[in-house]
N, CA, C and O atoms as a Maestro MAE file, in Angstrom:
{
 s_m_m2io_version
 :::
 2.0.0
}

f_m_ct {
 s_m_title
 :::
 protein
 m_atom[308] {
  # First column is atom index #
  i_m_mmod_type
  r_m_x_coord
  r_m_y_coord
  r_m_z_coord
  i_m_residue_number
  s_m_chain_name
  s_m_pdb_residue_name
  s_m_pdb_atom_name
  i_m_atomic_number
  :::
  1 25 -14.179 30.887 0.993 1 A "UNK " " N  " 7
  2 3 -14.263 30.311 1.083 1 A "UNK " " CA " 6
  3 2 -12.829 29.062 0.923 1 A "UNK " " C  " 6
  4 15 -12.920 28.057 1.627 1 A "UNK " " O  " 8
  5 25 -12.040 29.154 0.336 2 A "UNK " " N  " 7
  6 3 -10.451 28.590 0.612 2 A "UNK " " CA " 6
  7 2 -9.544 28.630 1.915 2 A "UNK " " C  " 6
  8 15 -8.852 27.760 2.444 2 A "UNK " " O  " 8
  9 25 -9.867 30.317 2.332 3 A "UNK " " N  " 7
  10 3 -9.463 31.017 3.563 3 A "UNK " " CA " 6
  11 2 -9.732 30.182 4.900 3 A "UNK " " C  " 6
  12 15 -9.042 29.425 5.583 3 A "UNK " " O  " 8
  13 25 -10.789 30.566 4.954 4 A "UNK " " N  " 7
  14 3 -11.680 29.051 5.757 4 A "UNK " " CA " 6
  15 2 -11.515 27.153 5.570 4 A "UNK " " C  " 6
  16 15 -11.205 26.449 6.531 4 A "UNK " " O  " 8
  17 25 -11.754 26.665 4.354 5 A "UNK " " N  " 7
  18 3 -11.439 25.530 4.803 5 A "UNK " " CA " 6
  19 2 -10.103 24.734 4.178 5 A "UNK " " C  " 6
  20 15 -10.062 23.516 4.006 5 A "UNK " " O  " 8
  21 25 -9.043 25.651 3.881 6 A "UNK " " N  " 7
  22 3 -7.589 24.333 3.082 6 A "UNK " " CA " 6
  23 2 -6.899 25.146 4.357 6 A "UNK " " C  " 6
  24 15 -6.493 26.228 4.780 6 A "UNK " " O  " 8
  25 25 -7.055 24.056 4.558 7 A "UNK " " N  " 7
  26 3 -5.406 24.105 5.540 7 A "UNK " " CA " 6
  27 2 -3.632 23.582 4.856 7 A "UNK " " C  " 6
  28 15 -2.724 23.319 5.644 7 A "UNK " " O  " 8
  29 25 -3.488 23.536 3.706 8 A "UNK " " N  " 7
  30 3 -2.422 23.084 3.077 8 A "UNK " " CA " 6
  31 2 -2.781 23.226 1.366 8 A "UNK " " C  " 6
  32 15 -3.817 23.128 0.707 8 A "UNK " " O  " 8
  33 25 -1.426 23.492 1.062 9 A "UNK " " N  " 7
  34 3 -1.565 23.169 -0.455 9 A "UNK " " CA " 6
  35 2 -0.250 22.707 -0.934 9 A "UNK " " C  " 6
  36 15 0.833 23.099 -0.498 9 A "UNK " " O  " 8
  37 25 -0.443 21.814 -1.894 10 A "UNK " " N  " 7
  38 3 0.548 20.552 -2.248 10 A "UNK " " CA " 6
  39 2 1.118 21.229 -3.684 10 A "UNK " " C  " 6
  40 15 0.266 21.707 -4.434 10 A "UNK " " O  " 8
  41 25 2.573 21.284 -4.097 11 A "UNK " " N  " 7
  42 3 2.778 21.580 -5.351 11 A "UNK " " CA " 6
  43 2 4.029 20.617 -5.834 11 A "UNK " " C  " 6
  44 15 5.085 20.519 -5.208 11 A "UNK " " O  " 8
  45 25 3.706 19.893 -7.117 12 A "UNK " " N  " 7
  46 3 4.551 18.941 -7.771 12 A "UNK " " CA " 6
  47 2 4.922 19.626 -9.075 12 A "UNK " " C  " 6
  48 15 4.254 20.422 -9.735 12 A "UNK " " O  " 8
  49 25 6.142 19.139 -9.300 13 A "UNK " " N  " 7
  50 3 7.190 19.837 -10.471 13 A "UNK " " CA " 6
  51 2 5.826 19.132 -11.644 13 A "UNK " " C  " 6
  52 15 4.929 18.290 -11.665 13 A "UNK " " O  " 8
  53 25 6.310 19.907 -12.268 14 A "UNK " " N  " 7
  54 3 6.159 19.485 -14.475 14 A "UNK " " CA " 6
  55 2 6.575 18.161 -14.540 14 A "UNK " " C  " 6
  56 15 5.845 17.171 -14.578 14 A "UNK " " O  " 8
  57 25 7.669 18.193 -14.551 15 A "UNK " " N  " 7
  58 3 8.448 16.670 -15.132 15 A "UNK " " CA " 6
  59 2 7.803 15.746 -13.835 15 A "UNK " " C  " 6
  60 15 7.750 14.583 -14.235 15 A "UNK " " O  " 8
  61 25 7.257 15.850 -12.326 16 A "UNK " " N  " 7
  62 3 6.272 15.111 -11.372 16 A "UNK " " CA " 6
  63 2 5.072 14.569 -12.065 16 A "UNK " " C  " 6
  64 15 4.408 13.565 -11.808 16 A "UNK " " O  " 8
  65 25 4.896 15.816 -13.371 17 A "UNK " " N  " 7
  66 3 3.021 16.040 -13.461 17 A "UNK " " CA " 6
  67 2 3.039 14.447 -14.631 17 A "UNK " " C  " 6
  68 15 2.349 13.431 -14.548 17 A "UNK " " O  " 8
  69 25 4.492 14.948 -15.989 18 A "UNK " " N  " 7
  70 3 4.845 13.860 -16.880 18 A "UNK " " CA " 6
  71 2 4.688 12.594 -16.538 18 A "UNK " " C  " 6
  72 15 3.933 11.863 -17.180 18 A "UNK " " O  " 8
  73 25 5.652 12.003 -15.071 19 A "UNK " " N  " 7
  74 3 6.102 10.876 -14.881 19 A "UNK " " CA " 6
  75 2 5.189 10.321 -14.253 19 A "UNK " " C  " 6
  76 15 5.275 9.164 -13.842 19 A "UNK " " O  " 8
  77 25 4.111 11.123 -14.079 20 A "UNK " " N  " 7
  78 3 2.563 10.727 -13.510 20 A "UNK " " CA " 6
  79 2 1.479 9.961 -14.539 20 A "UNK " " C  " 6
  80 15 0.803 8.938 -14.432 20 A "UNK " " O  " 8
  81 25 1.636 10.868 -15.480 21 A "UNK " " N  " 7
  82 3 0.542 10.349 -16.330 21 A "UNK " " CA " 6
  83 2 1.226 9.636 -17.162 21 A "UNK " " C  " 6
  84 15 0.454 9.083 -17.946 21 A "UNK " " O  " 8
  85 25 2.855 9.262 -17.465 22 A "UNK " " N  " 7
  86 3 2.975 8.167 -18.145 22 A "UNK " " CA " 6
  87 2 2.483 6.259 -16.945 22 A "UNK " " C  " 6
  88 15 1.753 5.272 -17.042 22 A "UNK " " O  " 8
  89 25 3.387 6.779 -16.109 23 A "UNK " " N  " 7
  90 3 2.576 5.900 -15.049 23 A "UNK " " CA " 6
  91 2 0.913 4.958 -15.185 23 A "UNK " " C  " 6
  92 15 0.788 3.754 -15.411 23 A "UNK " " O  " 8
  93 25 -0.427 6.199 -14.913 24 A "UNK " " N  " 7
  94 3 -1.424 5.853 -15.890 24 A "UNK " " CA " 6
  95 2 -0.672 5.363 -16.825 24 A "UNK " " C  " 6
  96 15 0.123 4.478 -16.508 24 A "UNK " " O  " 8
  97 25 -0.744 5.825 -18.217 25 A "UNK " " N  " 7
  98 3 -0.601 5.345 -18.894 25 A "UNK " " CA " 6
  99 2 0.069 3.689 -19.842 25 A "UNK " " C  " 6
  100 15 -0.328 3.048 -20.815 25 A "UNK " " O  " 8
  101 25 0.730 3.620 -19.297 26 A "UNK " " N  " 7
  102 3 1.962 2.310 -19.168 26 A "UNK " " CA " 6
  103 2 1.336 1.295 -17.825 26 A "UNK " " C  " 6
  104 15 1.444 0.081 -17.651 26 A "UNK " " O  " 8
  105 25 0.882 2.000 -17.274 27 A "UNK " " N  " 7
  106 3 0.488 0.454 -15.990 27 A "UNK " " CA " 6
  107 2 -1.317 0.428 -15.669 27 A "UNK " " C  " 6
  108 15 -1.972 -0.498 -15.190 27 A "UNK " " O  " 8
  109 25 -1.698 1.528 -16.037 28 A "UNK " " N  " 7
  110 3 -3.599 1.514 -15.984 28 A "UNK " " CA " 6
  111 2 -4.324 1.392 -17.467 28 A "UNK " " C  " 6
  112 15 -5.418 0.906 -17.751 28 A "UNK " " O  " 8
  113 25 -3.052 2.172 -18.537 29 A "UNK " " N  " 7
  114 3 -3.879 1.931 -20.141 29 A "UNK " " CA " 6
  115 2 -4.744 3.161 -19.623 29 A "UNK " " C  " 6
  116 15 -5.863 2.840 -20.023 29 A "UNK " " O  " 8
  117 25 -4.904 4.512 -18.898 30 A "UNK " " N  " 7
  118 3 -5.166 5.361 -18.429 30 A "UNK " " CA " 6
  119 2 -5.157 6.847 -19.389 30 A "UNK " " C  " 6
  120 15 -3.948 6.831 -19.620 30 A "UNK " " O  " 8
  121 25 -5.386 7.429 -19.719 31 A "UNK " " N  " 7
  122 3 -5.659 8.794 -20.379 31 A "UNK " " CA " 6
  123 2 -5.738 9.776 -19.358 31 A "UNK " " C  " 6
  124 15 -6.947 9.879 -19.152 31 A "UNK " " O  " 8
  125 25 -4.894 10.881 -18.287 32 A "UNK " " N  " 7
  126 3 -5.120 11.039 -17.194 32 A "UNK " " CA " 6
  127 2 -4.148 12.424 -17.741 32 A "UNK " " C  " 6
  128 15 -2.922 12.392 -17.841 32 A "UNK " " O  " 8
  129 25 -5.367 14.089 -18.184 33 A "UNK " " N  " 7
  130 3 -4.508 15.105 -18.170 33 A "UNK " " CA " 6
  131 2 -3.660 15.713 -17.178 33 A "UNK " " C  " 6
  132 15 -4.087 15.821 -16.029 33 A "UNK " " O  " 8
  133 25 -2.241 16.217 -17.553 34 A "UNK " " N  " 7
  134 3 -1.681 16.928 -16.126 34 A "UNK " " CA " 6
  135 2 -2.272 17.337 -14.982 34 A "UNK " " C  " 6
  136 15 -2.097 16.736 -13.922 34 A "UNK " " O  " 8
  137 25 -3.102 18.503 -15.106 35 A "UNK " " N  " 7
  138 3 -3.876 18.347 -13.865 35 A "UNK " " CA " 6
  139 2 -4.836 17.498 -13.197 35 A "UNK " " C  " 6
  140 15 -5.196 17.605 -12.025 35 A "UNK " " O  " 8
  141 25 -5.248 16.580 -14.111 36 A "UNK " " N  " 7
  142 3 -6.072 15.683 -13.857 36 A "UNK " " CA " 6
  143 2 -5.167 14.257 -12.462 36 A "UNK " " C  " 6
  144 15 -5.429 13.480 -11.544 36 A "UNK " " O  " 8
  145 25 -4.275 14.698 -13.138 37 A "UNK " " N  " 7
  146 3 -3.377 13.715 -12.451 37 A "UNK " " CA " 6
  147 2 -2.124 14.203 -10.580 37 A "UNK " " C  " 6
  148 15 -1.289 13.531 -9.974 37 A "UNK " " O  " 8
  149 25 -2.711 15.718 -10.340 38 A "UNK " " N  " 7
  150 3 -2.216 16.031 -9.192 38 A "UNK " " CA " 6
  151 2 -2.032 15.637 -7.819 38 A "UNK " " C  " 6
  152 15 -1.153 15.726 -6.962 38 A "UNK " " O  " 8
  153 25 -3.319 15.118 -7.946 39 A "UNK " " N  " 7
  154 3 -3.193 14.474 -6.451 39 A "UNK " " CA " 6
  155 2 -2.773 13.210 -6.488 39 A "UNK " " C  " 6
  156 15 -3.046 12.648 -5.428 39 A "UNK " " O  " 8
  157 25 -2.072 12.330 -7.465 40 A "UNK " " N  " 7
  158 3 -1.837 11.202 -7.690 40 A "UNK " " CA " 6
  159 2 -0.285 11.704 -7.770 40 A "UNK " " C  " 6
  160 15 0.669 11.007 -7.425 40 A "UNK " " O  " 8
  161 25 -0.197 13.014 -8.277 41 A "UNK " " N  " 7
  162 3 1.848 12.798 -8.183 41 A "UNK " " CA " 6
  163 2 2.341 13.111 -6.606 41 A "UNK " " C  " 6
  164 15 3.316 12.618 -6.040 41 A "UNK " " O  " 8
  165 25 1.143 14.313 -5.939 42 A "UNK " " N  " 7
  166 3 1.833 14.979 -5.323 42 A "UNK " " CA " 6
  167 2 1.822 13.218 -4.126 42 A "UNK " " C  " 6
  168 15 2.706 12.966 -3.308 42 A "UNK " " O  " 8
  169 25 1.014 12.626 -4.310 43 A "UNK " " N  " 7
  170 3 1.709 10.589 -3.881 43 A "UNK " " CA " 6
  171 2 2.294 10.535 -3.709 43 A "UNK " " C  " 6
  172 15 2.790 10.860 -2.630 43 A "UNK " " O  " 8
  173 25 2.744 10.114 -4.533 44 A "UNK " " N  " 7
  174 3 3.412 9.281 -5.364 44 A "UNK " " CA " 6
  175 2 4.576 9.577 -5.736 44 A "UNK " " C  " 6
  176 15 5.401 8.827 -6.258 44 A "UNK " " O  " 8
  177 25 4.704 10.995 -5.407 45 A "UNK " " N  " 7
  178 3 6.237 11.580 -5.487 45 A "UNK " " CA " 6
  179 2 7.076 12.675 -3.591 45 A "UNK " " C  " 6
  180 15 7.935 13.458 -3.187 45 A "UNK " " O  " 8
  181 25 5.926 11.828 -3.210 46 A "UNK " " N  " 7
  182 3 6.093 12.453 -1.423 46 A "UNK " " CA " 6
  183 2 5.808 13.929 -1.406 46 A "UNK " " C  " 6
  184 15 5.749 14.476 -0.305 46 A "UNK " " O  " 8
  185 25 5.655 14.513 -2.307 47 A "UNK " " N  " 7
  186 3 4.659 15.946 -1.546 47 A "UNK " " CA " 6
  187 2 3.302 15.973 -0.531 47 A "UNK " " C  " 6
  188 15 3.024 17.042 0.012 47 A "UNK " " O  " 8
  189 25 2.554 14.911 -0.312 48 A "UNK " " N  " 7
  190 3 1.863 14.531 1.019 48 A "UNK " " CA " 6
  191 2 2.692 13.245 1.866 48 A "UNK " " C  " 6
  192 15 2.748 12.091 1.441 48 A "UNK " " O  " 8
  193 25 2.982 13.470 2.467 49 A "UNK " " N  " 7
  194 3 3.525 12.403 3.398 49 A "UNK " " CA " 6
  195 2 2.377 11.048 3.505 49 A "UNK " " C  " 6
  196 15 1.174 11.266 3.643 49 A "UNK " " O  " 8
  197 25 2.819 9.957 3.438 50 A "UNK " " N  " 7
  198 3 1.256 8.854 3.862 50 A "UNK " " CA " 6
  199 2 2.122 7.796 4.348 50 A "UNK " " C  " 6
  200 15 2.994 7.235 3.684 50 A "UNK " " O  " 8
  201 25 1.789 7.546 5.664 51 A "UNK " " N  " 7
  202 3 2.444 6.559 6.522 51 A "UNK " " CA " 6
  203 2 2.672 5.252 5.999 51 A "UNK " " C  " 6
  204 15 1.567 4.849 5.633 51 A "UNK " " O  " 8
  205 25 3.445 4.475 5.798 52 A "UNK " " N  " 7
  206 3 3.655 3.155 5.300 52 A "UNK " " CA " 6
  207 2 2.182 2.102 5.910 52 A "UNK " " C  " 6
  208 15 1.768 1.947 7.059 52 A "UNK " " O  " 8
  209 25 1.510 1.327 4.133 53 A "UNK " " N  " 7
  210 3 0.836 0.756 4.544 53 A "UNK " " CA " 6
  211 2 -0.683 1.832 4.510 53 A "UNK " " C  " 6
  212 15 -1.746 1.242 4.318 53 A "UNK " " O  " 8
  213 25 -0.703 2.708 4.618 54 A "UNK " " N  " 7
  214 3 -2.032 3.547 4.706 54 A "UNK " " CA " 6
  215 2 -2.457 3.126 2.912 54 A "UNK " " C  " 6
  216 15 -2.040 2.643 1.859 54 A "UNK " " O  " 8
  217 25 -3.523 3.711 3.567 55 A "UNK " " N  " 7
  218 3 -4.531 3.523 2.574 55 A "UNK " " CA " 6
  219 2 -4.763 5.142 2.292 55 A "UNK " " C  " 6
  220 15 -4.733 6.065 3.106 55 A "UNK " " O  " 8
  221 25 -5.030 5.177 0.719 56 A "UNK " " N  " 7
  222 3 -5.204 6.331 0.031 56 A "UNK " " CA " 6
  223 2 -5.781 6.222 -0.978 56 A "UNK " " C  " 6
  224 15 -5.470 5.588 -1.986 56 A "UNK " " O  " 8
  225 25 -6.936 7.033 -0.695 57 A "UNK " " N  " 7
  226 3 -7.911 7.457 -2.025 57 A "UNK " " CA " 6
  227 2 -7.658 9.059 -3.207 57 A "UNK " " C  " 6
  228 15 -7.483 10.186 -2.742 57 A "UNK " " O  " 8
  229 25 -7.700 8.773 -4.585 58 A "UNK " " N  " 7
  230 3 -6.837 10.017 -5.120 58 A "UNK " " CA " 6
  231 2 -7.919 9.663 -6.636 58 A "UNK " " C  " 6
  232 15 -7.900 8.645 -7.327 58 A "UNK " " O  " 8
  233 25 -8.657 10.705 -6.771 59 A "UNK " " N  " 7
  234 3 -9.472 11.346 -7.094 59 A "UNK " " CA " 6
  235 2 -8.319 11.235 -8.590 59 A "UNK " " C  " 6
  236 15 -7.190 11.721 -8.514 59 A "UNK " " O  " 8
  237 25 -8.717 10.677 -9.620 60 A "UNK " " N  " 7
  238 3 -8.491 10.888 -11.339 60 A "UNK " " CA " 6
  239 2 -9.346 12.142 -11.956 60 A "UNK " " C  " 6
  240 15 -10.503 12.315 -11.572 60 A "UNK " " O  " 8
  241 25 -8.934 12.738 -12.619 61 A "UNK " " N  " 7
  242 3 -9.642 13.248 -13.907 61 A "UNK " " CA " 6
  243 2 -9.280 14.001 -15.427 61 A "UNK " " C  " 6
  244 15 -8.274 14.545 -15.883 61 A "UNK " " O  " 8
  245 25 -10.290 13.798 -15.807 62 A "UNK " " N  " 7
  246 3 -10.008 14.855 -16.906 62 A "UNK " " CA " 6
  247 2 -9.051 14.031 -18.365 62 A "UNK " " C  " 6
  248 15 -7.933 14.410 -18.715 62 A "UNK " " O  " 8
  249 25 -9.768 12.960 -18.976 63 A "UNK " " N  " 7
  250 3 -9.368 12.614 -20.639 63 A "UNK " " CA " 6
  251 2 -9.616 13.268 -21.173 63 A "UNK " " C  " 6
  252 15 -10.227 12.855 -22.159 63 A "UNK " " O  " 8
  253 25 -9.506 14.189 -21.131 64 A "UNK " " N  " 7
  254 3 -9.774 15.555 -22.256 64 A "UNK " " CA " 6
  255 2 -8.298 16.408 -21.927 64 A "UNK " " C  " 6
  256 15 -8.012 17.346 -21.183 64 A "UNK " " O  " 8
  257 25 -7.394 15.398 -23.077 65 A "UNK " " N  " 7
  258 3 -5.979 16.317 -22.870 65 A "UNK " " CA " 6
  259 2 -6.294 15.656 -25.312 65 A "UNK " " C  " 6
  260 15 -6.728 14.791 -26.072 65 A "UNK " " O  " 8
  261 25 -5.661 16.906 -25.214 66 A "UNK " " N  " 7
  262 3 -5.363 16.536 -26.939 66 A "UNK " " CA " 6
  263 2 -4.456 15.369 -27.094 66 A "UNK " " C  " 6
  264 15 -3.554 15.257 -26.264 66 A "UNK " " O  " 8
  265 25 -4.584 14.338 -28.194 67 A "UNK " " N  " 7
  266 3 -3.798 13.695 -28.206 67 A "UNK " " CA " 6
  267 2 -2.291 13.996 -28.739 67 A "UNK " " C  " 6
  268 15 -1.363 13.388 -28.205 67 A "UNK " " O  " 8
  269 25 -2.036 14.908 -29.765 68 A "UNK " " N  " 7
  270 3 -0.612 15.076 -29.789 68 A "UNK " " CA " 6
  271 2 0.039 15.467 -28.392 68 A "UNK " " C  " 6
  272 15 1.101 15.049 -27.930 68 A "UNK " " O  " 8
  273 25 -1.116 16.634 -27.667 69 A "UNK " " N  " 7
  274 3 -0.089 16.783 -26.803 69 A "UNK " " CA " 6
  275 2 0.305 15.898 -25.377 69 A "UNK " " C  " 6
  276 15 1.140 15.914 -24.473 69 A "UNK " " O  " 8
  277 25 -0.770 15.199 -25.780 70 A "UNK " " N  " 7
  278 3 -0.576 13.918 -25.035 70 A "UNK " " CA " 6
  279 2 0.628 13.281 -24.827 70 A "UNK " " C  " 6
  280 15 1.416 13.162 -23.889 70 A "UNK " " O  " 8
  281 25 0.526 12.810 -26.256 71 A "UNK " " N  " 7
  282 3 1.984 12.039 -26.841 71 A "UNK " " CA " 6
  283 2 2.976 12.704 -26.727 71 A "UNK " " C  " 6
  284 15 3.921 12.192 -26.127 71 A "UNK " " O  " 8
  285 25 3.082 13.800 -27.155 72 A "UNK " " N  " 7
  286 3 4.275 15.042 -26.505 72 A "UNK " " CA " 6
  287 2 4.670 14.464 -24.912 72 A "UNK " " C  " 6
  288 15 5.720 13.895 -24.614 72 A "UNK " " O  " 8
  289 25 3.570 14.765 -24.029 73 A "UNK " " N  " 7
  290 3 3.680 14.227 -23.267 73 A "UNK " " CA " 6
  291 2 4.585 13.629 -22.155 73 A "UNK " " C  " 6
  292 15 5.284 14.034 -21.226 73 A "UNK " " O  " 8
  293 25 4.096 12.104 -22.902 74 A "UNK " " N  " 7
  294 3 4.475 10.960 -22.482 74 A "UNK " " CA " 6
  295 2 5.657 10.091 -23.378 74 A "UNK " " C  " 6
  296 15 6.052 8.930 -23.276 74 A "UNK " " O  " 8
  297 25 6.089 11.383 -24.445 75 A "UNK " " N  " 7
  298 3 7.151 10.763 -24.427 75 A "UNK " " CA " 6
  299 2 8.708 11.747 -25.284 75 A "UNK " " C  " 6
  300 15 9.467 11.796 -26.252 75 A "UNK " " O  " 8
  301 25 8.097 12.698 -23.234 76 A "UNK " " N  " 7
  302 3 9.217 13.051 -23.171 76 A "UNK " " CA " 6
  303 2 10.095 12.401 -22.036 76 A "UNK " " C  " 6
  304 15 9.771 11.504 -21.257 76 A "UNK " " O  " 8
  305 25 11.351 13.116 -22.143 77 A "UNK " " N  " 7
  306 3 12.520 12.374 -21.549 77 A "UNK " " CA " 6
  307 2 13.445 12.611 -20.089 77 A "UNK " " C  " 6
  308 15 14.376 11.853 -19.818 77 A "UNK " " O  " 8
  :::
 }
 m_bond[307] {
  # First column is bond index #
  i_m_from
  i_m_to
  i_m_order
  :::
  1 1 2 1
  2 2 3 1
  3 3 4 2
  4 3 5 1
  5 5 6 1
  6 6 7 1
  7 7 8 2
  8 7 9 1
  9 9 10 1
  10 10 11 1
  11 11 12 2
  12 11 13 1
  13 13 14 1
  14 14 15 1
  15 15 16 2
  16 15 17 1
  17 17 18 1
  18 18 19 1
  19 19 20 2
  20 19 21 1
  21 21 22 1
  22 22 23 1
  23 23 24 2
  24 23 25 1
  25 25 26 1
  26 26 27 1
  27 27 28 2
  28 27 29 1
  29 29 30 1
  30 30 31 1
  31 31 32 2
  32 31 33 1
  33 33 34 1
  34 34 35 1
  35 35 36 2
  36 35 37 1
  37 37 38 1
  38 38 39 1
  39 39 40 2
  40 39 41 1
  41 41 42 1
  42 42 43 1
  43 43 44 2
  44 43 45 1
  45 45 46 1
  46 46 47 1
  47 47 48 2
  48 47 49 1
  49 49 50 1
  50 50 51 1
  51 51 52 2
  52 51 53 1
  53 53 54 1
  54 54 55 1
  55 55 56 2
  56 55 57 1
  57 57 58 1
  58 58 59 1
  59 59 60 2
  60 59 61 1
  61 61 62 1
  62 62 63 1
  63 63 64 2
  64 63 65 1
  65 65 66 1
  66 66 67 1
  67 67 68 2
  68 67 69 1
  69 69 70 1
  70 70 71 1
  71 71 72 2
  72 71 73 1
  73 73 74 1
  74 74 75 1
  75 75 76 2
  76 75 77 1
  77 77 78 1
  78 78 79 1
  79 79 80 2
  80 79 81 1
  81 81 82 1
  82 82 83 1
  83 83 84 2
  84 83 85 1
  85 85 86 1
  86 86 87 1
  87 87 88 2
  88 87 89 1
  89 89 90 1
  90 90 91 1
  91 91 92 2
  92 91 93 1
  93 93 94 1
  94 94 95 1
  95 95 96 2
  96 95 97 1
  97 97 98 1
  98 98 99 1
  99 99 100 2
  100 99 101 1
  101 101 102 1
  102 102 103 1
  103 103 104 2
  104 103 105 1
  105 105 106 1
  106 106 107 1
  107 107 108 2
  108 107 109 1
  109 109 110 1
  110 110 111 1
  111 111 112 2
  112 111 113 1
  113 113 114 1
  114 114 115 1
  115 115 116 2
  116 115 117 1
  117 117 118 1
  118 118 119 1
  119 119 120 2
  120 119 121 1
  121 121 122 1
  122 122 123 1
  123 123 124 2
  124 123 125 1
  125 125 126 1
  126 126 127 1
  127 127 128 2
  128 127 129 1
  129 129 130 1
  130 130 131 1
  131 131 132 2
  132 131 133 1
  133 133 134 1
  134 134 135 1
  135 135 136 2
  136 135 137 1
  137 137 138 1
  138 138 139 1
  139 139 140 2
  140 139 141 1
  141 141 142 1
  142 142 143 1
  143 143 144 2
  144 143 145 1
  145 145 146 1
  146 146 147 1
  147 147 148 2
  148 147 149 1
  149 149 150 1
  150 150 151 1
  151 151 152 2
  152 151 153 1
  153 153 154 1
  154 154 155 1
  155 155 156 2
  156 155 157 1
  157 157 158 1
  158 158 159 1
  159 159 160 2
  160 159 161 1
  161 161 162 1
  162 162 163 1
  163 163 164 2
  164 163 165 1
  165 165 166 1
  166 166 167 1
  167 167 168 2
  168 167 169 1
  169 169 170 1
  170 170 171 1
  171 171 172 2
  172 171 173 1
  173 173 174 1
  174 174 175 1
  175 175 176 2
  176 175 177 1
  177 177 178 1
  178 178 179 1
  179 179 180 2
  180 179 181 1
  181 181 182 1
  182 182 183 1
  183 183 184 2
  184 183 185 1
  185 185 186 1
  186 186 187 1
  187 187 188 2
  188 187 189 1
  189 189 190 1
  190 190 191 1
  191 191 192 2
  192 191 193 1
  193 193 194 1
  194 194 195 1
  195 195 196 2
  196 195 197 1
  197 197 198 1
  198 198 199 1
  199 199 200 2
  200 199 201 1
  201 201 202 1
  202 202 203 1
  203 203 204 2
  204 203 205 1
  205 205 206 1
  206 206 207 1
  207 207 208 2
  208 207 209 1
  209 209 210 1
  210 210 211 1
  211 211 212 2
  212 211 213 1
  213 213 214 1
  214 214 215 1
  215 215 216 2
  216 215 217 1
  217 217 218 1
  218 218 219 1
  219 219 220 2
  220 219 221 1
  221 221 222 1
  222 222 223 1
  223 223 224 2
  224 223 225 1
  225 225 226 1
  226 226 227 1
  227 227 228 2
  228 227 229 1
  229 229 230 1
  230 230 231 1
  231 231 232 2
  232 231 233 1
  233 233 234 1
  234 234 235 1
  235 235 236 2
  236 235 237 1
  237 237 238 1
  238 238 239 1
  239 239 240 2
  240 239 241 1
  241 241 242 1
  242 242 243 1
  243 243 244 2
  244 243 245 1
  245 245 246 1
  246 246 247 1
  247 247 248 2
  248 247 249 1
  249 249 250 1
  250 250 251 1
  251 251 252 2
  252 251 253 1
  253 253 254 1
  254 254 255 1
  255 255 256 2
  256 255 257 1
  257 257 258 1
  258 258 259 1
  259 259 260 2
  260 259 261 1
  261 261 262 1
  262 262 263 1
  263 263 264 2
  264 263 265 1
  265 265 266 1
  266 266 267 1
  267 267 268 2
  268 267 269 1
  269 269 270 1
  270 270 271 1
  271 271 272 2
  272 271 273 1
  273 273 274 1
  274 274 275 1
  275 275 276 2
  276 275 277 1
  277 277 278 1
  278 278 279 1
  279 279 280 2
  280 279 281 1
  281 281 282 1
  282 282 283 1
  283 283 284 2
  284 283 285 1
  285 285 286 1
  286 286 287 1
  287 287 288 2
  288 287 289 1
  289 289 290 1
  290 290 291 1
  291 291 292 2
  292 291 293 1
  293 293 294 1
  294 294 295 1
  295 295 296 2
  296 295 297 1
  297 297 298 1
  298 298 299 1
  299 299 300 2
  300 299 301 1
  301 301 302 1
  302 302 303 1
  303 303 304 2
  304 303 305 1
  305 305 306 1
  306 306 307 1
  307 307 308 2
  :::
 }
}
């Protein structure tokens, strides 16, 4: 199915994921686990070219993260 339907795969770094988690925690007061914000990280860090002014929808998922782990992620510098 992937070979038939997927045209591209994007990647982001672990630090980009952590930065995106921090963004959602600080600005939106939403707890999102690392893999739950992959799509947002791709948009926020330029892995996906989005024309200026374009409207983009991104699905967030996964508040299923251990709070100790989450705290460790968002306190990384």
